[in-house]
C-alpha positions as CSV (number, residue, x, y, z in Angstrom):
1,M,-6.0,-8.9,4.7
2,Q,-4.0,-6.4,6.7
3,R,-6.6,-3.6,6.6
4,S,-9.4,-5.5,8.2
5,N,-8.8,-3.9,11.6
6,P,-10.3,-0.5,12.5
7,K,-7.1,0.7,14.1
8,V,-5.1,-0.2,10.9
9,D,-7.8,1.5,8.8
10,K,-7.6,4.6,10.9
11,F,-3.8,4.8,10.3
12,Y,-4.4,4.7,6.5
13,H,-6.7,7.8,6.9
14,S,-4.3,9.7,9.2
15,K,-2.6,12.9,8.2
16,A,0.8,11.4,9.0
17,W,0.2,8.6,6.5
18,K,-1.3,10.8,3.9
19,D,1.7,13.3,4.2
20,T,4.3,10.5,4.2
21,S,2.8,8.6,1.3
22,E,2.3,11.7,-0.8
23,A,5.9,12.9,-0.2
24,Y,7.3,9.4,-0.9
25,M,5.3,9.0,-4.1
26,S,6.4,12.4,-5.3
27,S,10.0,11.5,-4.6
28,K,9.6,8.5,-6.9
29,Y,7.8,10.7,-9.5
30,Y,4.8,8.3,-9.3
31,I,6.7,5.7,-11.2
32,C,6.2,2.0,-10.2
33,E,9.5,0.8,-8.7
34,R,8.9,-2.7,-10.2
35,C,7.7,-2.1,-13.8
36,D,8.2,1.7,-14.5
37,N,4.4,2.2,-15.2
38,S,2.5,4.9,-13.5
39,A,2.4,4.3,-9.7
40,T,-0.8,5.0,-7.7
41,I,-0.2,3.1,-4.5
42,C,2.3,3.7,-1.7
43,H,2.9,0.1,-0.6
44,H,4.4,-1.1,2.8
45,K,7.0,-3.7,2.2
46,E,6.5,-5.0,5.7
47,Y,2.7,-5.2,5.9
48,I,0.9,-3.1,8.5
49,T,-0.8,-5.1,11.2
50,I,-2.4,-4.5,14.5
51,D,0.9,-5.5,16.1
52,N,3.0,-2.8,14.3
53,V,0.6,-0.1,13.4
54,D,1.8,2.1,16.3
55,N,5.5,1.8,15.2
56,P,6.5,4.7,13.0
57,D,9.7,2.9,12.1
58,I,7.5,0.5,10.1
59,T,4.5,2.6,9.2
60,L,6.2,5.9,8.2
61,N,9.7,4.9,7.4
62,W,10.6,5.5,3.7
63,D,12.8,2.4,3.7
64,N,9.6,0.3,4.2
65,L,7.8,2.0,1.3
66,E,7.5,1.2,-2.4
67,A,5.7,3.1,-5.2
68,L,3.6,0.5,-7.1
69,C,1.1,0.4,-9.9
70,I,-2.1,-1.4,-9.3
71,K,-1.0,-4.4,-11.3
72,C,2.2,-4.9,-9.3
73,H,0.4,-4.2,-6.0
74,N,-2.1,-6.9,-6.9
75,K,0.7,-9.3,-7.7
76,E,2.2,-8.6,-4.3
77,H,-0.9,-9.3,-2.4
78,F,-2.7,-11.9,-4.4
79,K,-1.4,-15.0,-6.2
80,K,-2.1,-15.6,-9.8
81,D,-5.1,-17.8,-9.1
82,D,-6.6,-15.8,-6.3
83,E,-10.1,-14.7,-6.6
84,Y,-9.5,-11.1,-5.4
85,Y,-7.8,-7.9,-6.4
86,F,-7.6,-4.3,-5.4
87,D,-9.5,-1.7,-7.4
88,E,-8.3,2.0,-8.0
89,E,-9.6,3.0,-4.5
90,G,-7.9,0.2,-2.7
91,N,-11.1,-1.8,-2.1
92,I,-10.8,-5.6,-2.3
93,I,-12.9,-6.9,-5.2
94,L,-14.0,-10.5,-5.9
95,K,-13.2,-11.6,-9.5
96,M,-16.3,-12.7,-11.4
């Protein structure tokens, strides 16, 4: 997963990311851009990696963001038969 690196994790806890994601989600009225349900996740279209985490054109650019509900976010990151999913807090959970 993309958030397995401490430097990437640190970015997701930064004030710059929190401010950017909150502003973006507010601009989309917290509506999922794929299914129109309630959005809770500000998703990066181009995934954040150790190679691009220092590039604000990728990490903080609204053109690279998408408001998603948990269901659509899980579809984005995990295939139908995958054994994992994201919970409400963004933790990766193994399906039982």
